[in-house]
C-alpha positions as CSV (number, residue, x, y, z in Angstrom):
1,X,0.0,0.0,0.0
2,X,2.9,2.3,0.7
3,X,4.1,1.7,-2.9
4,X,0.7,2.7,-4.2
5,X,0.7,5.9,-2.2
6,X,4.2,6.7,-3.5
7,X,3.1,6.1,-7.0
8,X,0.1,8.4,-6.5
9,X,2.3,11.1,-5.2
10,X,4.8,10.6,-8.0
11,X,1.9,11.1,-10.5
12,X,1.0,14.4,-8.9
13,X,-1.8,13.4,-6.5
14,X,-5.5,12.5,-6.8
15,X,-6.4,15.5,-8.9
16,X,-4.0,15.0,-11.8
17,X,-4.5,11.3,-11.8
18,X,-8.3,11.7,-12.0
19,X,-7.8,14.2,-14.9
20,X,-5.5,11.6,-16.6
21,X,-8.1,8.9,-16.2
22,X,-10.7,11.2,-17.8
23,X,-8.4,12.0,-20.7
24,X,-7.5,8.4,-21.3
25,X,-11.2,7.4,-21.5
26,X,-11.8,10.4,-23.8
27,X,-8.9,9.6,-26.1
28,X,-10.6,7.0,-28.3
29,X,-13.6,9.3,-28.7
30,X,-11.4,12.3,-29.6
31,X,-9.5,10.1,-32.0
32,X,-12.7,8.9,-33.7
33,X,-14.4,12.3,-33.8
34,X,-11.5,14.6,-34.5
35,X,-8.1,12.9,-35.2
36,X,-9.2,10.1,-37.5
37,X,-12.8,11.2,-38.1
38,X,-13.0,9.8,-41.6
39,X,-12.9,6.0,-41.7
40,X,-13.5,3.5,-44.5
41,X,-13.7,-0.1,-43.4
42,X,-13.5,-3.2,-45.7
43,X,-13.8,-6.9,-45.2
44,X,-13.5,-10.0,-47.4
45,X,-16.7,-11.9,-46.7
46,X,-16.3,-14.7,-49.3
47,X,-13.3,-16.1,-51.3
48,X,-13.9,-19.5,-52.9
49,X,-14.3,-21.4,-56.2
50,X,-17.7,-21.4,-57.8
51,X,-18.1,-25.1,-57.0
52,X,-19.1,-26.6,-60.3
53,X,-16.7,-29.3,-61.7
54,X,-16.7,-32.1,-64.4
55,X,-17.4,-34.7,-61.7
56,X,-20.9,-33.1,-61.3
57,X,-22.0,-34.0,-64.9
58,X,-24.2,-37.0,-65.2
59,X,-23.2,-40.1,-67.2
60,X,-23.7,-39.6,-71.0
61,X,-23.7,-35.8,-70.8
62,X,-20.0,-35.4,-71.8
63,X,-20.4,-37.3,-75.1
64,X,-23.5,-35.4,-76.2
65,X,-22.5,-31.8,-75.1
66,X,-18.9,-30.9,-75.7
67,X,-19.7,-27.2,-75.2
68,X,-21.1,-28.0,-71.8
69,X,-17.9,-29.9,-71.0
70,X,-15.9,-26.8,-71.9
71,X,-18.1,-24.5,-69.9
72,X,-17.8,-26.8,-66.9
73,X,-14.1,-26.8,-67.3
74,X,-14.0,-23.0,-67.4
75,X,-16.3,-22.8,-64.3
76,X,-14.1,-25.3,-62.4
77,X,-11.3,-22.8,-62.7
78,X,-13.3,-19.8,-61.6
79,X,-13.8,-18.3,-58.1
80,X,-15.8,-15.5,-56.4
81,X,-14.6,-12.9,-54.0
82,X,-17.2,-10.8,-52.0
83,X,-15.8,-7.6,-50.3
84,X,-17.9,-5.3,-48.1
85,X,-16.9,-1.6,-48.1
86,X,-18.5,0.9,-45.7
87,X,-18.1,4.3,-44.3
88,X,-18.0,3.7,-40.5
89,X,-16.6,7.1,-39.6
90,X,-18.5,10.3,-38.6
91,X,-18.2,12.3,-41.8
92,X,-18.9,11.9,-45.5
93,X,-16.0,10.6,-47.7
94,X,-15.3,12.7,-50.9
95,X,-13.4,11.6,-53.9
96,X,-10.4,13.9,-53.1
97,X,-10.1,12.4,-49.6
98,X,-8.2,9.4,-51.1
99,X,-4.5,9.9,-51.6
100,X,-4.5,6.5,-53.3
101,X,-7.8,4.9,-54.5
102,X,-9.1,1.7,-52.9
103,X,-7.6,-1.1,-55.0
104,X,-8.1,-4.9,-55.0
105,X,-5.8,-7.4,-56.6
106,X,-6.1,-11.2,-56.5
107,X,-2.6,-12.7,-57.1
108,X,-2.4,-14.4,-60.5
109,X,-6.2,-14.7,-60.8
110,X,-7.7,-12.8,-63.7
111,X,-10.8,-10.6,-63.2
112,X,-13.7,-11.9,-65.3
113,X,-16.5,-9.8,-64.1
114,X,-17.8,-7.6,-61.2
115,X,-21.0,-6.6,-59.7
116,X,-22.2,-4.2,-57.0
117,X,-24.8,-5.4,-54.5
118,X,-26.6,-4.3,-51.3
119,X,-25.8,-0.7,-52.1
120,X,-28.8,0.6,-50.2
121,X,-29.8,3.0,-53.0
122,X,-29.6,3.1,-56.7
123,X,-27.7,6.3,-56.5
124,X,-24.9,4.7,-54.5
125,X,-24.9,1.6,-56.8
126,X,-24.4,3.9,-59.8
127,X,-21.7,5.8,-57.9
128,X,-19.7,2.6,-57.3
129,X,-20.2,1.4,-60.8
130,X,-18.9,4.7,-62.2
131,X,-15.8,4.5,-60.0
132,X,-14.9,0.9,-60.9
133,X,-11.8,0.6,-63.0
134,X,-10.0,-2.6,-64.1
135,X,-6.3,-2.9,-64.7
136,X,-3.7,-5.4,-65.7
137,X,-0.4,-6.3,-64.1
138,X,0.7,-2.7,-64.3
139,X,-1.6,-0.9,-61.8
140,X,-0.8,2.5,-63.3
141,X,-2.3,1.6,-66.6
142,X,-6.1,1.5,-66.5
143,X,-7.5,-0.9,-69.1
144,X,-11.2,-0.9,-68.8
145,X,-14.4,0.3,-67.1
146,X,-17.2,-2.1,-66.0
147,X,-19.2,-1.9,-69.3
148,X,-16.0,-2.7,-71.3
149,X,-15.3,-5.7,-69.0
150,X,-18.8,-7.1,-69.4
151,X,-18.6,-6.6,-73.2
152,X,-15.5,-8.6,-73.3
153,X,-17.1,-11.4,-71.2
154,X,-20.0,-11.5,-73.6
155,X,-17.7,-11.8,-76.5
156,X,-15.7,-14.6,-74.9
157,X,-18.6,-16.9,-73.9
158,X,-19.7,-17.8,-77.5
159,X,-16.1,-18.5,-78.5
160,X,-15.8,-21.0,-75.6
161,X,-18.7,-22.9,-76.8
162,X,-17.5,-22.9,-80.4
163,X,-14.1,-24.3,-79.5
164,X,-15.6,-27.5,-78.4
165,X,-12.8,-28.0,-75.9
166,X,-10.0,-27.1,-78.3
167,X,-8.0,-24.6,-76.1
168,X,-5.8,-23.6,-79.0
169,X,-8.8,-22.0,-80.7
170,X,-9.9,-20.1,-77.6
171,X,-10.2,-16.4,-78.1
172,X,-8.5,-13.8,-76.1
173,X,-9.3,-14.1,-72.3
174,X,-9.8,-11.1,-70.0
175,X,-6.4,-9.7,-68.9
176,X,-7.4,-7.7,-65.9
177,X,-5.7,-8.6,-62.6
178,X,-7.2,-5.9,-60.4
179,X,-10.1,-3.6,-59.6
180,X,-9.9,-0.1,-58.1
181,X,-12.5,2.4,-57.0
182,X,-11.3,5.7,-58.4
183,X,-13.2,8.8,-57.2
184,X,-15.4,6.9,-54.8
185,X,-17.8,8.9,-52.7
186,X,-19.5,7.5,-49.6
187,X,-21.8,9.3,-47.3
188,X,-21.8,8.6,-43.6
189,X,-23.0,5.0,-42.8
190,X,-23.3,4.0,-46.5
191,X,-22.0,0.6,-47.5
192,X,-22.0,-1.8,-50.4
193,X,-20.7,-5.2,-51.5
194,X,-18.4,-5.7,-54.4
195,X,-18.7,-9.2,-56.0
196,X,-15.7,-10.1,-58.3
197,X,-15.7,-13.2,-60.5
198,X,-12.1,-14.5,-61.1
199,X,-10.5,-17.1,-63.3
200,X,-7.3,-19.0,-62.8
201,X,-4.8,-18.4,-65.6
202,X,-4.0,-21.2,-68.1
203,X,-0.4,-21.2,-66.8
204,X,-1.8,-22.7,-63.5
205,X,-1.7,-26.5,-64.1
206,X,-2.1,-27.5,-60.5
207,X,-5.8,-27.3,-60.5
208,X,-5.8,-25.4,-57.2
209,X,-7.8,-22.2,-56.9
210,X,-5.9,-19.1,-55.6
211,X,-6.9,-17.4,-52.4
212,X,-4.8,-14.3,-52.4
213,X,-6.7,-11.0,-52.0
214,X,-4.7,-7.7,-51.5
215,X,-6.4,-4.5,-50.7
216,X,-4.5,-1.2,-50.8
217,X,-5.3,2.5,-50.7
218,X,-4.9,5.5,-48.4
219,X,-7.1,8.2,-46.9
220,X,-5.2,11.4,-46.5
221,X,-5.4,13.9,-43.7
222,X,-7.6,12.8,-40.8
223,X,-8.7,9.6,-42.4
224,X,-8.0,5.9,-42.0
225,X,-8.6,2.8,-44.1
226,X,-8.8,-0.4,-42.1
227,X,-9.5,-4.1,-42.5
228,X,-12.4,-4.9,-40.2
229,X,-11.4,-8.6,-40.1
230,X,-8.1,-8.0,-38.6
231,X,-8.4,-8.1,-34.8
232,X,-5.4,-6.3,-33.4
233,X,-4.6,-7.3,-29.9
234,X,-3.4,-3.7,-29.0
235,X,-5.9,-1.0,-30.1
236,X,-6.2,2.6,-28.9
237,X,-9.4,1.9,-26.9
238,X,-7.8,-1.1,-25.3
239,X,-4.6,0.7,-24.5
240,X,-6.1,3.8,-23.1
241,X,-8.9,1.9,-21.3
242,X,-6.3,-0.4,-19.7
243,X,-4.1,2.5,-18.6
244,X,-7.2,4.3,-17.2
245,X,-8.3,1.1,-15.3
246,X,-4.8,0.8,-13.8
247,X,-4.7,4.4,-12.7
248,X,-8.3,4.2,-11.4
249,X,-7.3,1.2,-9.3
250,X,-4.3,3.0,-7.9
251,X,-6.5,6.0,-7.0
252,X,-9.3,4.0,-5.5
253,X,-7.1,1.7,-3.4
254,X,-4.9,4.5,-2.2
255,X,-7.8,6.7,-1.2
256,X,-9.6,3.8,0.4
257,X,-6.6,2.7,2.5
258,X,-5.1,6.1,3.3
259,X,-5.6,6.7,7.0
260,X,-7.7,9.8,7.7
261,X,-5.6,12.7,8.9
262,X,-7.2,13.9,12.1
263,X,-7.6,17.6,12.8
264,X,-5.2,18.3,15.7
265,X,-7.6,21.0,16.9
266,X,-10.3,18.5,17.6
267,X,-10.1,16.6,20.9
268,X,-11.5,13.1,20.1
269,X,-13.2,10.8,22.5
270,X,-14.3,7.2,22.0
271,X,-17.6,5.5,22.6
272,X,-21.3,6.5,22.2
273,X,-22.9,9.8,23.2
274,X,-26.6,10.6,23.1
275,X,-28.0,14.1,22.7
276,X,-31.8,14.7,23.3
277,X,-34.0,17.7,23.6
278,X,-34.9,20.7,21.5
279,X,-36.4,20.0,18.1
280,X,-35.6,23.5,17.1
281,X,-31.8,23.2,17.5
282,X,-31.4,19.5,16.8
283,X,-31.0,19.7,13.0
284,X,-28.0,22.0,13.5
285,X,-26.7,19.7,16.2
286,X,-27.0,16.7,13.8
287,X,-24.6,18.5,11.4
288,X,-22.2,19.3,14.2
289,X,-22.3,15.7,15.4
290,X,-21.7,14.4,11.9
291,X,-18.7,16.7,11.5
292,X,-17.3,15.6,14.8
293,X,-17.7,11.9,13.9
294,X,-15.7,12.5,10.7
295,X,-12.9,14.0,12.7
296,X,-13.2,11.3,15.4
297,X,-14.1,7.9,13.8
298,X,-14.2,6.1,17.2
299,X,-17.0,8.4,18.4
300,X,-20.7,7.9,17.8
301,X,-23.2,10.7,18.5
302,X,-26.9,9.8,18.4
303,X,-29.6,12.4,18.6
304,X,-33.3,12.5,19.4
305,X,-35.5,15.6,19.1
306,X,-38.0,14.9,21.9
307,X,-38.4,18.5,23.2
308,X,-36.4,20.7,25.5
309,X,-38.4,19.8,28.7
310,X,-38.4,16.0,28.1
311,X,-34.7,16.1,27.2
312,X,-33.6,17.9,30.3
313,X,-35.8,15.6,32.5
314,X,-34.0,12.6,31.0
315,X,-30.6,14.1,31.9
316,X,-31.8,14.9,35.4
317,X,-32.9,11.3,35.9
318,X,-29.8,9.7,34.3
319,X,-26.8,8.1,36.0
320,X,-24.0,10.8,36.4
321,X,-21.6,8.6,34.4
322,X,-23.9,8.1,31.4
323,X,-22.9,9.9,28.2
324,X,-26.1,11.9,27.8
325,X,-26.6,15.6,27.0
326,X,-29.9,17.6,26.5
327,X,-30.5,20.6,24.3
328,X,-32.9,23.2,25.8
329,X,-34.4,26.4,24.4
330,X,-33.6,28.5,27.5
331,X,-32.8,27.5,31.1
332,X,-34.8,24.7,32.8
333,X,-35.3,24.2,36.5
334,X,-34.6,20.5,36.7
335,X,-32.7,20.1,39.9
336,X,-29.0,19.0,40.0
337,X,-28.0,19.5,36.4
338,X,-25.2,21.5,34.7
339,X,-26.1,24.1,32.0
340,X,-23.6,24.9,29.2
341,X,-24.2,28.0,27.0
342,X,-24.3,27.2,23.3
343,X,-25.9,30.0,21.2
344,X,-28.6,32.6,21.1
345,X,-31.8,31.6,19.4
346,X,-34.2,34.3,18.1
347,X,-37.9,33.7,17.6
348,X,-40.6,35.4,15.6
349,X,-44.3,35.7,15.9
350,X,-45.6,35.1,12.4
351,X,-49.0,35.4,10.6
352,X,-50.4,34.4,7.3
353,X,-50.0,37.2,4.8
354,X,-53.8,37.5,4.5
355,X,-53.8,39.1,8.0
356,X,-52.4,42.3,6.5
357,X,-50.4,43.4,9.6
358,X,-46.6,43.5,10.3
359,X,-46.6,44.6,13.9
360,X,-48.5,43.9,17.1
361,X,-48.0,45.3,20.6
362,X,-47.4,42.7,23.3
363,X,-50.8,43.7,24.8
364,X,-52.5,43.0,21.5
365,X,-50.8,39.7,21.2
366,X,-51.8,38.7,24.7
367,X,-55.4,39.7,23.8
368,X,-55.3,37.4,20.7
369,X,-54.2,34.4,22.8
370,X,-56.6,35.1,25.6
371,X,-59.6,35.2,23.2
372,X,-60.3,38.9,23.7
373,X,-59.8,39.3,20.0
374,X,-61.2,36.6,17.7
375,X,-61.2,38.4,14.4
376,X,-58.4,40.4,12.8
377,X,-60.8,43.2,11.9
378,X,-61.0,44.0,15.6
379,X,-57.3,45.0,15.4
380,X,-56.9,46.5,12.0
381,X,-60.4,47.2,10.8
382,X,-61.4,46.2,7.3
383,X,-62.9,42.9,6.2
384,X,-63.5,40.2,8.8
385,X,-61.0,37.3,9.0
386,X,-61.2,34.8,11.9
387,X,-58.1,34.4,14.1
388,X,-56.6,30.9,14.2
389,X,-53.8,30.0,16.5
390,X,-51.1,27.4,15.7
391,X,-49.1,26.5,18.8
392,X,-46.7,23.9,20.2
393,X,-47.3,21.1,22.7
394,X,-46.7,21.4,26.5
395,X,-43.3,19.7,26.2
396,X,-41.9,22.4,23.9
397,X,-39.2,24.7,25.2
398,X,-40.3,27.2,22.5
399,X,-43.8,27.3,24.0
400,X,-42.4,27.6,27.5
401,X,-40.3,30.6,26.4
402,X,-43.2,32.2,24.6
403,X,-45.5,31.9,27.6
404,X,-42.8,33.2,30.0
405,X,-41.2,36.0,28.0
406,X,-44.1,37.2,25.8
407,X,-47.6,36.1,27.1
408,X,-46.9,36.2,30.8
409,X,-49.3,33.3,31.1
410,X,-50.1,29.9,29.6
411,X,-51.6,29.4,26.2
412,X,-55.3,28.5,25.9
413,X,-56.7,25.0,25.5
414,X,-56.5,22.9,22.4
415,X,-59.7,23.3,20.5
416,X,-58.9,22.2,16.9
417,X,-57.2,19.4,15.0
418,X,-57.2,21.0,11.5
419,X,-56.4,24.6,12.6
420,X,-59.5,25.8,10.8
421,X,-62.5,24.7,12.8
422,X,-63.2,24.1,16.6
423,X,-63.6,20.4,15.9
424,X,-62.3,19.4,19.3
425,X,-64.3,21.9,21.3
426,X,-67.3,23.4,19.3
427,X,-68.0,25.8,22.2
428,X,-64.4,27.2,22.3
429,X,-64.0,31.0,21.7
430,X,-60.5,30.6,20.4
431,X,-59.6,28.2,17.5
432,X,-56.2,26.8,18.5
433,X,-54.3,23.7,17.2
434,X,-50.9,22.3,18.0
435,X,-48.0,20.9,15.9
436,X,-45.0,18.9,17.0
437,X,-42.2,20.9,15.5
438,X,-41.5,24.6,14.7
439,X,-41.1,23.7,11.0
440,X,-44.6,22.2,11.1
441,X,-46.0,25.3,12.8
442,X,-44.8,27.7,10.1
443,X,-45.9,25.5,7.3
444,X,-49.4,25.3,8.8
445,X,-49.5,29.1,9.3
446,X,-48.6,29.5,5.6
447,X,-51.4,27.3,4.6
448,X,-54.3,28.7,6.8
449,X,-55.6,32.2,6.2
450,X,-55.8,34.3,9.4
451,X,-53.3,32.0,11.2
452,X,-50.8,33.2,13.8
453,X,-48.1,31.4,15.7
454,X,-44.4,31.5,16.6
455,X,-41.1,29.7,15.6
456,X,-37.4,30.1,15.7
457,X,-35.8,32.5,13.1
458,X,-34.2,29.7,11.0
459,X,-37.5,27.9,10.6
460,X,-39.3,31.1,9.6
461,X,-36.6,32.0,7.1
462,X,-36.8,28.6,5.5
463,X,-40.6,28.6,5.4
464,X,-40.8,32.1,3.9
465,X,-39.1,30.8,0.7
466,X,-42.3,29.1,-0.3
467,X,-45.1,30.0,2.2
468,X,-47.1,33.2,2.6
469,X,-45.8,34.4,5.9
470,X,-45.2,37.8,7.6
471,X,-42.9,38.0,10.6
472,X,-44.3,40.6,13.1
473,X,-42.4,43.1,15.1
474,X,-43.5,43.3,18.7
475,X,-44.4,46.9,19.5
476,X,-42.2,47.9,16.6
477,X,-39.2,46.2,18.2
478,X,-36.9,43.5,16.6
479,X,-34.0,41.6,18.0
480,X,-30.7,43.5,17.8
481,X,-27.6,41.5,18.8
482,X,-25.5,44.6,19.1
483,X,-28.0,46.5,21.3
484,X,-29.0,43.3,23.2
485,X,-31.8,43.7,25.7
486,X,-31.7,47.5,25.3
487,X,-33.6,47.0,22.0
488,X,-36.5,45.7,24.1
489,X,-37.3,42.7,22.0
490,X,-38.5,39.9,24.4
491,X,-38.6,36.8,22.2
492,X,-35.2,35.3,22.3
493,X,-33.2,33.0,24.5
494,X,-30.0,31.1,25.0
495,X,-29.7,27.5,23.8
496,X,-28.1,25.3,26.5
497,X,-26.6,21.8,26.6
498,X,-27.4,20.1,29.9
499,X,-25.3,17.4,31.5
500,X,-26.1,15.4,34.6
501,X,-22.8,16.6,36.2
502,X,-19.7,18.2,35.0
503,X,-18.3,15.7,32.5
504,X,-15.1,14.0,33.5
505,X,-12.0,15.4,31.8
506,X,-11.0,13.2,28.8
507,X,-14.5,11.7,28.4
508,X,-16.4,11.8,25.1
509,X,-19.0,14.1,26.7
510,X,-16.3,16.6,27.8
511,X,-14.6,16.6,24.4
512,X,-17.9,17.0,22.5
513,X,-19.1,19.8,24.7
514,X,-15.8,21.6,24.1
515,X,-16.1,21.0,20.3
516,X,-19.7,22.4,20.2
517,X,-18.9,25.5,22.2
518,X,-15.4,26.4,21.0
519,X,-14.5,24.9,17.7
520,X,-14.7,26.9,14.5
521,X,-16.4,24.2,12.6
522,X,-19.3,24.1,15.1
523,X,-19.5,27.9,15.2
524,X,-19.8,28.1,11.4
525,X,-22.6,25.5,11.4
526,X,-24.5,27.5,14.0
527,X,-24.0,30.8,12.2
528,X,-25.0,29.3,8.9
529,X,-28.3,28.0,10.5
530,X,-29.1,31.5,11.8
531,X,-27.9,31.2,15.4
532,X,-25.4,33.5,17.3
533,X,-22.7,31.4,19.1
534,X,-22.0,32.2,22.7
535,X,-18.3,32.2,22.0
536,X,-16.6,34.6,19.7
537,X,-14.0,33.3,17.1
538,X,-11.3,34.4,19.6
539,X,-12.9,32.2,22.3
540,X,-14.3,35.1,24.3
541,X,-17.8,34.5,25.9
542,X,-20.5,36.6,24.4
543,X,-21.9,39.0,27.1
544,X,-25.4,38.8,25.7
545,X,-25.6,35.1,26.5
546,X,-25.2,36.0,30.2
547,X,-28.4,38.1,30.2
548,X,-30.8,35.2,29.9
C-alpha cells in the first residue's frame, strides 16, 4: 500500500490522476471524432471457387454436349470474392479524400466480371459502378471500365462454346488482374458489397484455386482505411482503457486505504454519546455531530429531538456517568444538572400574509391568545378574518419561552385538529391547534388564512421561501444583537446543553461539549443556521448570553 501511495504522489496526487483517467477514457472518442474522423472499413466476406466441376456432370452428358464440358471446365477454374466496403466514420467521404484509391488485386487470378450489390440505394450503386476501373499487371495503366469488361465477357462466352474444348482455338481471355474504385464517394454509414468473378490463368496447371486478396489505398489527412477482419490485440481503446483502469485502481485503493488525517484542533473521544431535547436546534446539532464523527471515527453521537423539557428531564434522571446531553431552548429548572451555554436563538411571531399586519404590541398579542380578539378586523379594521392560533405542545421549550417572555401566562386550551374549525371543542371561543415541530408550525400558518403562531428564526426564514408568511415586530421592536436587551425585543433565548454533572476530563461528553462550544467548525454550522454562538472566534464568551 505504501508503494501505491508513493506512485500516486509521483503522478501528482489524486487531482492530476483523476484528470489523466478522464483524458484516457476520452482519447478514443477524440481520436474517432477529430483525429481520424474519416474512416473506411473493408472486409473480405467470401473467397472461394464457384463449386461446379466435371465430376458433377451425369453419365452420358459429356459425349452429347462438348460445349457444356468446356463450360464446366471453365467454371471449375473460376472463383468468387465478395468484399464489403462501408463508411464507418463520422463524416462523408469525398473523392479527393483518397490519396490512393481503394484497390483490389487477386494474385495471379484474372478478373472476369464484377457486380455491385446491397448498395442501399440506386444512387450509390451507380456511384460505385462509375468509380470501378479494371487494370492489368501494371496498376498505373487503366485498361477498362465495367461496361467494357462485361462486353469482353459477352464476346468470350460464345467462343468458348465454339471451340468444343480445343483450347488452342480459344479467343482472347480477360487480362485484368485488379479492380480499383477511383473517385469513390461514400456518405456517412453508407455501405455496399463488391462481388468479383475471377479465373485461374492457363499457366496454373495444379488445379488449385488461388486465395490471395490484396487491398490497398490510403485516406489522407484525418482519415484511416482499415481491414475490419483484422483483430489487433493492441488497439487505442484497449490501450487507453487499460491504462485508465490501472490508474483508477491505484487511485481508489490508495484513497480507500489512506488513513484519515485527524484535525489536531479536535479533541477526540471514543464511545457513544446521546443528545436529546430541542427539536428547534437538533437539525444543527445533527450537522455538528456528523462533522465531529468525521474527525473522530471512534466516536458515535446519536440524537433524538424529543423536546427541551423532556430532554432535560432525561438528563436529570440519568446516572451521572452516562454519556447523555440535552438541548434546551432556555434554562430549565430541573434540579441538580449543569447548563452549558451554546448559542442565542431568536424567535418570531408570524402570521399568514392575509392578515395584513406587520406589527403587534405585546398587549394586543396577549389579547389574541386570551380570546379577547377573535377576528383580525377588531385589530386593524377592514374585512373580517377569523383568528386561528397554531401552537406547540406542552413539552416544547419554545412554547415555555413564549409563555414566560411574551404572554406572561399559559396558552389556551387545544380546540382544533385542523387549525380551521373548533372540531375538538365546538364551544371554544379561540380556534387553537398544535403541531410537534416549529417547521410544522410555520408550514401550517402559511397554509391557513388568518393563522398566527411562533417559531425560531431559521424555521421562519426557510418557510418564507415558499409560504405566505409575515414576521411581526412586537411593539415595533426587533432583535438587535448589538444593542442586546436594550432593544427591548423579548422573544429570544440562549440555547443550552445540559449534562447530569460536570463531564469527566477526557470523556467523550467533555470533548464533544468543548467542540460544540469552542471549535470553529461548530461555530460556522450555527451561524449558517441563523444562530449566534455564545463564544466569539477568539474564544471570548458573548456577554449577551449571560443576560438570559
